[in-house]
C-alpha positions as CSV (number, residue, x, y, z in Angstrom):
1,X,216.8,137.8,-29.6
2,X,213.6,138.9,-31.2
3,X,212.9,135.3,-32.5
4,X,213.4,134.0,-28.9
5,X,211.0,136.6,-27.5
6,X,208.4,136.0,-30.2
7,X,208.6,132.2,-29.6
8,X,208.3,132.8,-25.9
9,X,205.2,135.0,-26.4
10,X,203.6,132.5,-28.7
11,X,204.2,129.7,-26.2
12,X,202.9,131.8,-23.3
13,X,199.7,132.7,-25.2
14,X,199.1,129.1,-26.2
15,X,199.5,128.0,-22.6
16,X,197.1,130.7,-21.4
17,X,194.6,129.7,-24.1
18,X,194.9,126.0,-23.3
19,X,194.4,126.6,-19.6
20,X,191.4,128.9,-20.2
21,X,189.8,126.4,-22.5
22,X,190.3,123.6,-20.0
23,X,188.7,125.6,-17.2
24,X,185.9,127.3,-19.1
25,X,185.1,124.8,-21.9
26,X,185.3,125.4,-25.6
27,X,181.9,127.2,-25.9
28,X,182.8,129.9,-23.3
29,X,186.4,130.1,-24.6
30,X,185.3,130.8,-28.2
31,X,182.8,133.4,-27.0
32,X,185.5,135.0,-24.7
33,X,187.7,135.3,-27.8
34,X,185.0,136.7,-30.0
35,X,182.1,138.2,-28.0
36,X,178.9,138.9,-29.8
37,X,176.2,141.5,-29.3
38,X,178.4,143.9,-27.4
39,X,177.6,147.6,-27.3
40,X,175.1,150.2,-26.3
41,X,171.9,150.4,-28.3
42,X,170.3,153.8,-28.9
43,X,166.5,154.0,-28.5
44,X,166.2,150.6,-26.9
45,X,162.6,149.5,-26.1
46,X,163.8,147.7,-23.0
47,X,166.8,148.5,-20.8
48,X,168.2,146.8,-17.7
49,X,171.2,147.6,-15.6
50,X,172.2,145.5,-12.6
51,X,175.2,145.4,-10.4
52,X,176.0,142.0,-9.1
53,X,177.3,141.0,-5.7
54,X,180.8,140.7,-7.2
55,X,180.7,144.4,-8.2
56,X,180.3,143.8,-12.0
57,X,177.7,145.9,-13.6
58,X,175.9,144.7,-16.7
59,X,173.5,146.5,-19.1
60,X,171.2,144.8,-21.6
61,X,169.4,146.6,-24.4
62,X,166.4,145.2,-26.3
63,X,164.7,146.3,-29.5
64,X,161.3,144.8,-30.2
65,X,159.4,144.3,-33.4
66,X,155.9,142.7,-33.6
67,X,156.2,141.7,-29.9
68,X,159.5,139.8,-30.4
69,X,163.1,140.8,-29.7
70,X,164.6,142.0,-33.0
71,X,167.9,143.1,-31.6
72,X,169.7,142.7,-28.3
73,X,173.0,143.9,-27.0
74,X,174.9,144.2,-23.7
75,X,177.7,146.0,-22.0
76,X,179.6,145.1,-18.9
77,X,182.5,146.6,-16.9
78,X,183.1,143.1,-15.5
79,X,185.5,140.2,-16.1
80,X,185.6,137.8,-19.1
81,X,183.0,135.6,-17.5
82,X,180.6,138.5,-17.3
83,X,181.3,139.2,-21.0
84,X,180.6,135.6,-22.0
85,X,177.4,135.4,-20.0
86,X,176.1,138.8,-21.2
87,X,176.8,137.8,-24.8
88,X,174.8,134.6,-24.4
89,X,171.9,136.4,-22.6
90,X,171.7,138.8,-25.6
91,X,171.8,136.0,-28.1
92,X,169.2,134.0,-26.3
93,X,166.9,137.0,-26.3
94,X,166.8,137.5,-30.0
95,X,163.6,136.3,-31.6
96,X,161.8,135.7,-28.3
97,X,158.5,137.0,-27.1
98,X,158.2,138.5,-23.6
99,X,156.8,135.2,-22.2
100,X,159.8,133.3,-23.7
101,X,162.2,135.9,-22.4
102,X,160.9,135.4,-18.9
103,X,162.1,131.8,-19.1
104,X,165.8,132.7,-19.6
105,X,167.6,132.0,-16.4
106,X,171.1,131.8,-15.2
107,X,170.8,128.0,-15.2
108,X,169.8,128.1,-18.8
109,X,172.9,130.1,-19.7
110,X,175.1,127.7,-17.7
111,X,173.5,124.7,-19.5
112,X,174.5,126.2,-22.8
113,X,178.0,126.8,-21.6
114,X,178.4,123.3,-20.2
115,X,181.7,123.7,-18.4
116,X,182.1,126.9,-16.3
117,X,184.2,127.6,-13.2
118,X,182.2,127.4,-9.9
119,X,183.5,130.8,-8.8
120,X,182.2,132.5,-12.0
121,X,178.7,130.9,-12.2
122,X,177.2,134.0,-10.6
123,X,178.0,135.8,-13.9
124,X,175.3,133.8,-15.6
125,X,172.7,134.9,-13.0
126,X,173.9,138.5,-13.3
127,X,173.3,138.3,-17.1
128,X,169.8,136.6,-16.7
129,X,168.8,139.1,-14.0
130,X,169.8,142.0,-16.2
131,X,167.8,140.5,-19.1
132,X,164.8,140.3,-16.8
133,X,165.2,143.9,-15.8
134,X,165.3,144.9,-19.5
135,X,162.1,142.8,-20.1
136,X,160.5,144.5,-17.1
137,X,161.4,147.9,-18.4
138,X,160.0,147.0,-21.8
139,X,156.7,145.7,-20.3
140,X,156.2,148.9,-18.1
141,X,156.9,151.2,-21.1
142,X,154.8,149.0,-23.4
143,X,151.8,149.1,-21.0
144,X,152.1,152.9,-20.7
145,X,152.0,153.2,-24.5
146,X,149.0,150.9,-24.9
């Protein structure tokens, strides 16, 4: 019985993975399986928190060095699509100047993903908006310190 159950579970997981990969594309699927840059950052130089129209909340943390992002991370209470988009927003931020950060949009995240379900595209814009909030927070704090 255990062998049958194990085989059933393996087949079910494969089916779920195959369907997810077909709907989200390989890039988003791989990032969904192994998200990067997840977690809160202590003493961030820039911090943004945005709740999207879907109810998902995202936070992005930025640490700058020599006017470039040295570290970035994110947290979300949202779905897998929010996780994927937050992960790419944080990745895109690393090594960027404030001017370059301002060019990161939801469309840019979607371009990287390639295939993404229409009903989840808003997650890319949530991630980009949260990144822009973190940049704005950094700029306000940076101007006060200058």
